[in-house]
C-alpha positions in Angstrom: -47.6 -225.4 -228.8 -46.3 -221.9 -228.5 -43.2 -221.5 -226.3 -43.9 -219.6 -223.1 -40.7 -217.7 -223.6 -41.8 -216.2 -226.9 -44.6 -213.6 -227.4 -47.7 -215.0 -229.1 -47.9 -214.3 -232.9 -44.3 -213.2 -233.1 -42.2 -213.7 -236.2 -39.6 -216.5 -236.4 -36.5 -215.8 -234.4 -33.7 -213.8 -236.0 -30.1 -214.0 -234.8 -30.7 -210.7 -232.9 -33.8 -212.1 -231.2 -32.0 -215.1 -230.1 -29.1 -213.0 -228.8 -31.6 -211.1 -226.7 -32.9 -214.3 -225.0 -29.5 -215.9 -224.4 -27.8 -212.9 -222.8 -25.8 -214.1 -219.8 -27.2 -213.2 -216.4 -25.6 -210.3 -214.6 -22.4 -211.2 -212.8 -18.8 -210.3 -212.3 -16.3 -213.1 -211.9 -13.6 -210.5 -211.2 -15.5 -209.0 -208.3 -16.1 -212.4 -206.8 -12.4 -213.3 -207.2 -11.4 -210.0 -205.5 -13.7 -210.7 -202.5 -12.5 -214.2 -202.0 -8.8 -213.3 -202.5 -9.2 -210.3 -200.1 -10.7 -212.3 -197.2 -7.9 -215.0 -197.5 -5.3 -212.3 -197.8 -6.5 -210.2 -194.8 -8.6 -212.0 -192.2 -9.8 -208.6 -190.7 -11.8 -208.0 -193.9 -14.0 -211.1 -193.4 -16.4 -209.6 -190.8 -17.0 -206.6 -193.0 -17.8 -208.7 -196.0 -20.0 -211.2 -194.1 -22.5 -208.6 -193.2 -23.1 -208.2 -196.9 -22.8 -211.7 -198.3 -24.0 -215.2 -197.1 -22.5 -217.1 -200.1 -25.7 -217.5 -202.2 -24.7 -214.3 -204.1 -21.8 -215.9 -205.9 -22.5 -216.7 -209.6 -19.8 -219.3 -210.1 -20.5 -222.5 -208.0 -16.8 -223.0 -207.3 -16.7 -219.6 -205.6 -19.5 -220.6 -203.4 -17.5 -223.7 -202.3 -14.5 -221.5 -201.5 -16.6 -219.1 -199.5 -18.2 -221.9 -197.5 -14.7 -223.2 -196.8 -13.5 -219.8 -195.6 -16.5 -219.1 -193.3 -16.5 -222.7 -192.0 -12.8 -222.4 -190.9 -13.4 -218.9 -189.5 -16.4 -220.1 -187.4 -14.2 -222.8 -185.9 -11.5 -220.2 -185.1 -9.1 -221.8 -187.6 -6.9 -219.9 -190.1 -8.4 -219.6 -193.6 -5.4 -218.9 -195.8 -5.3 -220.8 -199.1 -3.6 -224.0 -197.8 -6.2 -224.3 -195.0 -9.1 -223.6 -197.4 -7.8 -226.2 -199.9 -7.7 -228.8 -197.2 -11.3 -227.9 -196.1 -12.7 -228.5 -199.6 -13.3 -232.0 -201.0 -10.4 -233.0 -203.3 -12.6 -233.8 -206.3 -14.6 -230.5 -205.9 -11.3 -228.6 -205.5 -10.0 -230.1 -208.7 -13.1 -228.9 -210.6 -12.5 -225.3 -209.6 -8.8 -225.2 -210.5 -7.1 -226.9 -207.5 -5.0 -225.2 -204.9 -3.1 -223.1 -207.4 -6.4 -221.3 -208.2 -6.7 -220.2 -204.5 -3.2 -218.7 -204.6 -4.2 -217.0 -207.9 -7.1 -215.3 -206.1 -4.7 -213.8 -203.6 -2.2 -212.7 -206.2 -4.9 -210.8 -208.1 -5.8 -208.6 -205.1 -4.0 -205.2 -205.3 -5.6 -204.1 -202.0 -7.8 -205.8 -199.5 -9.2 -202.4 -198.5 -11.7 -202.5 -201.4 -13.2 -205.8 -200.5 -16.5 -204.2 -199.2 -17.0 -202.4 -202.5 -16.7 -205.6 -204.5 -18.9 -207.4 -202.0 -21.5 -204.8 -202.5 -21.2 -205.2 -206.3 -21.5 -209.0 -206.0 -24.6 -208.5 -203.9 -26.2 -206.1 -206.3 -25.6 -208.4 -209.3 -27.1 -211.3 -207.4 -30.3 -209.2 -206.8 -30.3 -208.3 -210.5 -30.4 -212.0 -211.3 -33.3 -212.5 -208.9 -35.2 -209.8 -210.7 -34.6 -211.5 -214.1 -35.5 -214.9 -212.7 -38.7 -213.5 -211.2 -39.6 -211.8 -214.4 -39.1 -215.0 -216.3 -41.4 -216.8 -214.0 -44.0 -214.1 -214.2 -43.9 -214.2 -218.0 -44.3 -218.0 -217.9 -47.3 -217.5 -215.6 -48.8 -215.0 -217.9 -48.6 -217.3 -220.9 -49.9 -220.2 -219.0 -53.0 -218.6 -217.3 -56.6 -219.1 -218.2 -60.0 -218.0 -216.8 -60.3 -221.1 -214.5 -57.1 -220.3 -212.6 -57.5 -216.5 -212.4 -57.7 -216.3 -208.6 -54.7 -218.6 -208.1 -52.8 -216.8 -210.8 -53.3 -213.4 -209.1 -52.2 -214.8 -205.8 -49.1 -216.4 -207.3 -48.1 -213.2 -209.0 -48.6 -211.2 -205.8 -46.4 -213.7 -203.9 -43.7 -213.5 -206.5 -43.7 -209.7 -206.5 -43.8 -209.5 -202.7 -40.9 -211.9 -202.4 -38.9 -209.7 -204.8 -39.8 -206.5 -203.2 -39.3 -207.7 -199.6 -36.8 -205.7 -197.8 -33.4 -207.2 -197.4 -32.2 -206.6 -193.9 -29.1 -208.7 -194.2 -26.2 -207.1 -192.4 -28.4 -204.4 -190.8 -28.7 -204.3 -187.1 -31.9 -203.1 -185.6 -31.9 -199.3 -185.8 -32.0 -197.3 -182.6 -34.6 -194.6 -182.1 -33.3 -191.1 -182.5 -34.5 -190.3 -179.0 -31.5 -190.2 -176.7 -33.5 -191.8 -173.9 -36.2 -194.3 -175.1 -36.7 -195.7 -171.6 -37.1 -193.1 -168.8 -36.8 -193.8 -165.1 -39.6 -193.3 -162.7 -39.4 -190.7 -160.0 -37.4 -192.0 -157.0 -40.0 -191.2 -154.3 -37.9 -193.4 -151.9 -35.4 -190.5 -151.8 -37.9 -188.4 -149.9 -38.2 -188.5 -146.1 -40.6 -191.4 -145.2 -43.7 -189.3 -144.5 -43.4 -187.5 -147.8 -42.4 -190.4 -150.0 -45.1 -192.6 -148.6 -47.8 -190.0 -149.2 -46.6 -189.3 -152.8 -46.6 -193.1 -153.6 -50.0 -193.7 -152.1 -51.5 -190.7 -153.8 -50.2 -192.0 -157.1 -51.7 -195.4 -156.4 -55.1 -194.0 -155.3 -55.4 -191.7 -158.3 -53.8 -194.2 -160.7 -51.3 -191.6 -161.9 -47.6 -191.8 -162.4 -45.6 -191.3 -159.2 -43.6 -188.7 -161.2 -46.5 -186.2 -161.0 -46.9 -186.4 -157.2 -43.1 -186.5 -156.7 -42.4 -183.4 -158.8 -45.3 -181.6 -157.2 -44.0 -182.5 -153.7 -40.7 -180.7 -154.6 -42.7 -177.7 -155.8 -44.7 -177.6 -152.6 -41.5 -177.7 -150.6 -40.2 -174.8 -152.8 -43.3 -172.8 -151.9 -42.5 -173.2 -148.2 -38.8 -172.4 -148.5 -38.4 -170.1 -151.5 -37.2 -166.7 -150.4 -36.8 -167.8 -146.8 -33.9 -170.3 -147.1 -30.8 -170.3 -149.2 -28.2 -173.0 -149.6 -24.4 -172.5 -149.7 -22.8 -174.2 -152.6 -19.0 -174.8 -153.3 -18.5 -171.2 -154.3 -22.0 -169.6 -154.6 -25.4 -169.7 -152.9 -28.7 -170.9 -154.4 -32.3 -170.0 -153.4 -34.5 -173.0 -152.7 -37.3 -172.4 -155.2 -37.7 -174.7 -158.2 -39.3 -174.7 -161.6 -40.8 -178.2 -162.2 -42.6 -179.2 -165.4 -44.5 -182.5 -165.7 -45.6 -183.6 -169.2 -48.8 -185.7 -169.4 -51.5 -186.0 -172.0 -55.2 -185.1 -171.0 -57.2 -187.5 -169.0 -54.5 -188.3 -166.4 -56.3 -186.8 -163.4 -53.8 -184.1 -163.0 -56.2 -181.8 -161.3 -57.0 -184.4 -158.6 -53.4 -184.8 -157.7 -52.9 -181.0 -157.6 -55.8 -180.6 -155.3 -54.4 -183.1 -152.8 -50.8 -182.0 -153.0 -51.6 -178.3 -152.6 -54.2 -178.8 -149.8 -51.7 -178.0 -147.0 -50.6 -174.8 -148.8 -54.2 -173.7 -148.8 -54.5 -174.5 -145.1 -51.4 -172.6 -144.2 -52.5 -169.7 -146.4 -55.9 -169.6 -144.5 -54.0 -169.5 -141.2 -51.7 -166.7 -142.4 -54.7 -164.7 -143.6 -56.4 -165.0 -140.2 -53.1 -164.0 -138.5 -52.8 -161.0 -140.7 -56.3 -159.7 -140.3 -55.7 -157.6 -137.2 -52.4 -156.4 -138.5 -54.0 -155.3 -141.8 -56.9 -153.7 -139.9 -54.5 -151.7 -137.7 -52.4 -150.7 -140.7 -55.5 -149.5 -142.5 -56.5 -147.3 -139.6 -53.0 -146.0 -139.2 -52.9 -145.2 -142.8 -56.1 -143.3 -142.7 -55.0 -141.4 -139.6 -51.7 -140.6 -141.3 -53.5 -139.4 -144.5 -55.8 -137.2 -142.4 -52.9 -135.7 -140.5 -50.8 -135.2 -143.7 -53.8 -133.4 -145.3 -54.3 -131.3 -142.2 -50.7 -130.2 -142.0 -50.6 -129.4 -145.8 -53.6 -127.2 -145.4 -52.0 -125.4 -142.4 -48.8 -124.9 -144.4 -50.8 -123.5 -147.3 -52.8 -121.1 -145.2 -49.9 -119.8 -143.1 -49.2 -116.1 -143.6 -46.2 -115.4 -141.4 -42.9 -116.7 -142.8 -41.9 -118.2 -139.5 -45.3 -119.9 -139.1 -45.1 -121.1 -142.7 -41.7 -122.6 -142.3 -42.8 -124.5 -139.2 -45.9 -125.7 -140.9 -43.9 -126.9 -143.9 -41.6 -128.9 -141.7 -44.6 -130.4 -140.0 -46.3 -131.2 -143.3 -43.1 -132.8 -144.6 -42.7 -135.0 -141.6 -46.4 -136.0 -141.9 -46.0 -136.9 -145.6 -42.9 -139.0 -144.9 -44.8 -140.8 -142.1 -47.7 -141.4 -144.5 -45.3 -142.9 -147.1 -43.9 -145.2 -144.4 -47.4 -146.3 -143.2 -48.2 -149.1 -145.7 -51.0 -151.6 -145.6 -49.7 -155.1 -146.1 -51.4 -157.3 -148.7 -53.4 -160.3 -147.6 -51.1 -163.3 -147.6 -51.2 -165.2 -150.9 -48.8 -168.1 -151.5 -49.7 -169.2 -155.0 -51.9 -168.9 -158.0 -52.8 -171.2 -160.8 -52.6 -168.5 -163.5 -51.2 -165.0 -163.8 -50.1 -162.5 -166.4 -46.5 -161.4 -166.3 -47.6 -158.0 -164.9 -49.8 -159.6 -162.2 -47.1 -162.1 -161.3 -44.7 -159.1 -160.8 -47.2 -157.4 -158.6 -47.7 -160.5 -156.5 -44.0 -160.7 -155.9 -43.9 -157.1 -154.8 -46.9 -157.5 -152.5 -45.8 -160.8 -151.0 -42.3 -159.8 -150.0 -40.7 -161.3 -153.2 -42.1 -164.8 -152.8 -44.8 -166.4 -155.0 -45.6 -169.6 -156.8 -47.6 -170.7 -159.9 -49.0 -174.2 -159.3 -51.2 -175.3 -162.2 -52.3 -178.6 -163.9 -52.1 -176.7 -167.2 -49.2 -174.9 -168.9 -50.8 -171.5 -169.5 -47.8 -169.6 -168.0 -45.7 -170.6 -170.9 -48.1 -169.3 -173.6 -48.4 -166.1 -171.5 -44.6 -165.8 -171.3 -44.4 -166.4 -175.1 -46.5 -163.3 -175.6 -50.1 -164.4 -175.9 -51.4 -161.1 -174.5 -48.4 -158.8 -175.1 -47.6 -160.0 -178.6 -43.9 -160.5 -177.8 -42.1 -162.9 -175.4 -41.8 -161.4 -171.9 -40.4 -163.7 -169.2 -37.8 -161.6 -167.5 -39.7 -162.0 -164.2 -39.3 -165.8 -164.5 -35.6 -165.6 -165.1 -35.0 -163.2 -162.2 -37.5 -165.2 -160.0 -35.6 -168.4 -160.6 -32.3 -167.0 -159.5 -33.5 -164.9 -156.6 -32.3 -161.7 -158.2 -33.2 -158.1 -157.4 -36.0 -156.7 -159.6 -36.7 -153.0 -160.3 -39.9 -152.4 -162.3 -40.9 -149.0 -163.6 -44.1 -148.5 -165.5 -45.8 -145.4 -166.8 -48.8 -144.5 -164.7 -47.9 -146.8 -161.9 -45.7 -146.7 -158.9 -42.2 -148.2 -159.2 -41.8 -151.7 -157.7 -38.6 -152.8 -155.9 -38.0 -156.4 -155.0 -34.7 -157.1 -153.3 -34.7 -160.8 -154.0 -37.5 -162.3 -156.2 -38.1 -166.0 -155.8 -40.8 -167.8 -157.9 -41.7 -171.5 -157.6 -43.3 -173.2 -160.6 -45.2 -176.5 -160.3 -46.7 -176.9 -163.8 -48.2 -179.8 -165.7 -48.5 -179.5 -169.4 -49.4 -181.6 -172.5 -46.9 -183.1 -174.8 -47.9 -180.8 -177.6 -47.2 -177.7 -175.4 -43.7 -179.1 -174.6 -43.0 -179.5 -178.3 -44.1 -175.9 -179.0 -41.7 -174.5 -176.4 -39.1 -174.8 -179.1 -41.1 -172.5 -181.4 -40.2 -169.5 -179.1 -36.5 -169.3 -179.8 -36.1 -166.8 -176.9 -37.0 -169.5 -174.4 -33.8 -171.3 -175.4 -31.6 -168.3 -176.2 -32.4 -166.5 -173.0 -32.2 -169.6 -170.8 -35.8 -170.3 -169.7 -35.7 -173.9 -170.9 -32.5 -174.4 -168.9 -34.3 -173.5 -165.7 -37.0 -176.2 -165.9 -36.8 -179.6 -164.1 -38.6 -181.8 -166.7 -40.5 -184.9 -165.9 -41.9 -186.9 -168.9 -43.6 -189.9 -167.3 -45.4 -192.7 -169.2 -49.1 -192.3 -169.1 -51.1 -195.0 -167.3 -54.2 -194.5 -169.5 -55.5 -197.9 -170.6 -53.7 -199.7 -167.7 -55.4 -198.1 -164.6 -57.0 -200.1 -161.8 -60.7 -199.2 -161.5 -60.7 -200.0 -157.8 -57.3 -198.9 -156.3 -56.6 -198.9 -152.6 -57.5 -195.6 -150.9 -55.0 -193.6 -148.9 -55.1 -194.4 -145.2 -56.2 -191.3 -143.4 -53.1 -191.1 -141.1 -50.8 -190.7 -144.2 -52.9 -187.8 -145.4 -53.0 -186.2 -142.0 -49.3 -186.5 -141.5 -48.6 -184.9 -144.9 -50.9 -182.0 -144.3 -49.7 -181.3 -140.8 -46.0 -181.5 -141.6 -46.2 -179.3 -144.7 -48.4 -176.8 -143.0 -45.9 -176.6 -140.0 -43.0 -176.2 -142.4 -44.7 -173.3 -144.3 -45.7 -171.5 -141.1 -42.3 -171.9 -139.4 -40.4 -170.7 -142.4 -42.8 -167.8 -143.0 -42.2 -166.6 -139.4 -38.4 -166.1 -140.1 -37.6 -162.4 -140.1 -34.4 -162.8 -142.1 -33.5 -165.5 -144.7 -31.5 -168.4 -143.4 -28.6 -170.0 -145.2 -28.1 -173.8 -145.1 -24.7 -175.4 -145.2 -23.4 -178.9 -145.8 -21.5 -181.2 -143.5 -17.9 -181.6 -144.5 -18.4 -184.9 -146.2 -21.6 -183.7 -148.0 -19.7 -180.6 -149.1 -16.9 -182.8 -150.6 -19.6 -184.8 -152.4 -21.1 -181.6 -153.9 -17.6 -180.5 -155.1 -17.1 -184.0 -156.6 -20.4 -183.7 -158.5 -19.3 -180.4 -159.9 -16.1 -182.0 -161.1 -17.8 -185.0 -162.6 -20.4 -182.9 -164.4 -17.9 -180.7 -166.3 -16.8 -183.3 -168.9 -20.4 -183.9 -169.8 -20.4 -180.5 -171.6 -17.6 -181.4 -174.0 -18.7 -181.2 -177.7 -18.9 -184.6 -179.4 -18.6 -186.7 -176.3 -20.6 -185.1 -173.5 -24.2 -186.2 -173.1 -25.1 -182.6 -172.0 -23.1 -180.9 -174.8 -26.3 -179.9 -176.7 -28.0 -178.6 -173.5 -25.4 -176.7 -171.6 -28.0 -174.1 -170.6 -29.7 -176.8 -168.6 -26.5 -178.7 -167.5 -25.0 -175.5 -166.3 -27.7 -175.3 -163.7 -27.7 -179.0 -162.8 -25.4 -178.9 -159.8 -27.3 -175.9 -158.4 -30.6 -177.8 -158.8 -29.2 -180.7 -156.9 -28.1 -178.3 -154.1 -31.6 -176.8 -154.0 -33.2 -180.3 -153.9 -30.9 -181.3 -151.1 -31.9 -178.3 -149.0 -35.6 -179.0 -149.6 -35.2 -182.7 -148.6 -33.3 -181.5 -145.5 -36.1 -179.1 -144.5 -38.7 -181.8 -145.1 -36.9 -184.1 -142.8 -36.5 -181.4 -140.1 -39.6 -179.4 -140.8 -39.7 -177.5 -137.5 -36.2 -176.2 -137.3 -34.0 -177.6 -140.1 -32.5 -174.2 -141.0 -30.3 -174.4 -137.9 -28.5 -177.6 -138.8 -26.3 -178.7 -141.7 -27.3 -180.9 -144.6 -26.0 -184.5 -144.3 -24.2 -186.6 -146.9 -27.2 -189.1 -147.0 -29.6 -186.2 -147.8 -27.2 -184.9 -150.6 -27.0 -188.4 -152.1 -30.8 -188.7 -152.2 -30.9 -185.3 -153.9 -28.4 -186.5 -156.4 -30.5 -189.5 -157.3 -33.4 -187.1 -157.9 -31.1 -184.8 -159.9 -30.1 -187.7 -162.2 -33.8 -188.5 -162.7 -34.4 -185.0 -163.9 -31.3 -185.1 -166.1 -32.5 -188.1 -168.1 -36.0 -186.6 -168.4 -34.5 -183.3 -169.5 -32.6 -185.1 -172.3 -35.9 -186.6 -173.5 -37.7 -183.2 -173.2 -34.9 -181.4 -175.2 -35.2 -184.1 -177.8 -39.0 -183.5 -178.1 -38.5 -179.8 -178.1 -35.8 -180.1 -180.8 -33.3 -178.2 -178.8 -30.5 -180.3 -180.2 -30.0 -179.0 -183.8 -28.2 -182.2 -184.9 -31.0 -184.5 -183.7 -33.6 -182.2 -185.3 -31.7 -182.3 -188.6 -31.4 -186.1 -188.4 -35.1 -186.5 -187.8 -35.9 -184.2 -190.8 -33.5 -186.3 -193.0 -35.0 -189.6 -191.8 -38.6 -188.3 -192.5 -37.4 -187.3 -196.0 -36.0 -190.8 -196.6 -39.3 -192.3 -195.5 -41.4 -189.9 -197.5 -39.5 -190.3 -200.7 -38.7 -194.1 -200.2 -35.1 -193.3 -200.9 -32.9 -196.4 -200.7 -29.6 -194.7 -201.7 -28.6 -191.1 -201.7 -25.7 -188.7 -201.8 -25.3 -185.3 -200.1 -26.3 -183.4 -203.2 -29.6 -185.3 -203.4 -30.5 -184.0 -199.9 -29.4 -180.5 -200.6 -31.6 -180.2 -203.6 -34.7 -181.5 -201.7 -34.3 -180.2 -198.1 -33.8 -176.4 -198.0 -32.9 -176.5 -194.3 -29.4 -177.7 -195.3 -27.5 -174.9 -197.1 -24.2 -176.8 -197.7 -22.7 -180.2 -197.4 -21.1 -179.3 -194.1 -24.5 -178.6 -192.6 -25.6 -182.1 -193.4 -22.6 -183.9 -191.7 -24.0 -183.9 -188.1 -27.3 -185.4 -189.2 -25.5 -188.1 -191.3 -23.3 -189.0 -188.3 -26.3 -189.4 -186.1 -28.3 -191.5 -188.5 -25.2 -193.7 -189.2 -24.5 -194.2 -185.5 -28.2 -195.1 -184.9 -28.1 -197.7 -187.7 -30.6 -195.9 -190.1 -28.0 -195.4 -192.9 -24.6 -196.8 -193.8 -22.0 -195.7 -196.2 -21.8 -197.5 -199.5 -18.2 -198.6 -200.3 -16.8 -196.4 -203.0 -15.1 -197.7 -206.2 -11.3 -197.7 -206.2 -10.1 -194.4 -207.6 -8.6 -194.6 -211.0 -7.2 -191.7 -213.0 -7.1 -188.1 -212.2 -9.8 -185.8 -210.8 -11.7 -185.3 -207.6 -13.0 -188.3 -205.8 -16.7 -188.7 -205.8 -18.7 -187.9 -202.7 -19.9 -190.7 -200.4 -23.2 -192.5 -201.0 -25.4 -193.8 -198.3 -27.7 -196.8 -198.2 -30.8 -196.6 -196.1 -32.1 -199.2 -193.6 -35.0 -201.2 -195.0 -37.2 -200.1 -192.1 -36.8 -196.5 -193.1 -38.6 -197.0 -196.3 -41.0 -199.8 -195.4 -43.2 -197.8 -193.1 -42.3 -199.9 -190.1 -40.2 -197.4 -188.2 
């Protein structure tokens, strides 16, 4: 019978043929000795080695016994120096491996325990090589022993052998962490609102089966519509307007329009009342304007037809006075509190017409594509920047009258889709000029697939209370002839100063969680002050501008501010505003696409053009290493002269197995 280890029809074995079949399996006794000697010499090395080896990798059986003795003692908290290890091993087995003197020899042959992980990696690699050879031998035996009757079993057995060999080895690897800085995001703390507002937001979310984050963020935007431009809040060393830019990110099908309809209903009601109140005023102004125009035209004709110099001078004076009176006789625009869409030019005109106050409330994110230049061809969002800060605006356009706005305040209550959020990073001016830093982001988890088909409706009195209170707040603030400034009670003011102090270290490079988003973090305390003012006005909706903001209200505002902070970190991650995270993600995608199991910096530079030099790669490597996706391969001890080789990195099995 033909031997299964020899090809069929082969010639008789020659000495060289036999040598090929009796080659020893890959191993390194010296590497195994170094590992064992190092762990007995330096106990601190053992944890580093144990993540790489479990004992089965040792080629010499005696070395496996020594390893088992070492780890057994370590697990009991006992010392594992040579004398203790010799005692832990059976005397007869110890004699076979060279006795206690051999254990001391292992230590004496270790020049430095620092290289233990390198030799452990070598022992592990050689053990895998032996597995490959053993599997190949079994496959060869299966190939010679197969026949047509066993074909199906044969294929299954081969597949199982190959799968076992190719299975990822996750020994020593912890579960990798997602590159997102905030995998679990908090829900909006509606309990921080005054009872009537928080209760309505929560019940509306339940009735519409939408995340409470949507109704909660919109509630703040609605309060901003009421207070923006009418109320300011005094901070530790500056003042803030009370308008907000809120952005909720939800995929389609989440009933955003329904929530918007209910949340903005009192704004529409207040707007209707204001329009009715303005009708006689507008009518009177129209008549006065026409009279002034007629009088100005009459005096101009009289001045033009005067012959006598004295009469002409008097007529010119009268015409000048009439023209000045005409210029001062303006017709106010019909009150309009918000729109769901507007070009940059129209938004500016709205501000001019409405006394510097306006809002965009929309279940879609069209305003960002407009600001990015959808119509103009170039980014244009200066009005949004000025409108967030309450700054003066001066607009001069050819063919149109100049517009002067002493203090522009814009409120945004926008909902957009995840893809739009990601594309915000494609307009670099949004980040460079600070638009991204002005947004309060909410990235709630969609309820699609988990919605109750028969939710409880909102009791009518909750809806009525919400609409009456918001309408009253809008009308009372609209009636203010001069903007009011809110202040804090002494303890609330101290808490605001403490928040400012606590926030500063969060910007420190390398350690601060806001270091990559200082544009947003720099406005964080100001946003909390604005939210505190809005909560205060919601609690005292008929005259809150005459009393200070309490400590309890400020603490509630801070809770909401922390909510927006965590969601902003997630949003910036999605946008790719953190260059290091974006680079790490690109590197991880390259590892997955190329199924790379080990690489050096030069391998990456030759494949990914986004990295120009090794230093550009370092932040991405640090992030992947800290998140458990890669680890540095121990380098060989340096011998001889010359520059030390660059580090190599091993990739987590999940990164190349398609399971990440």
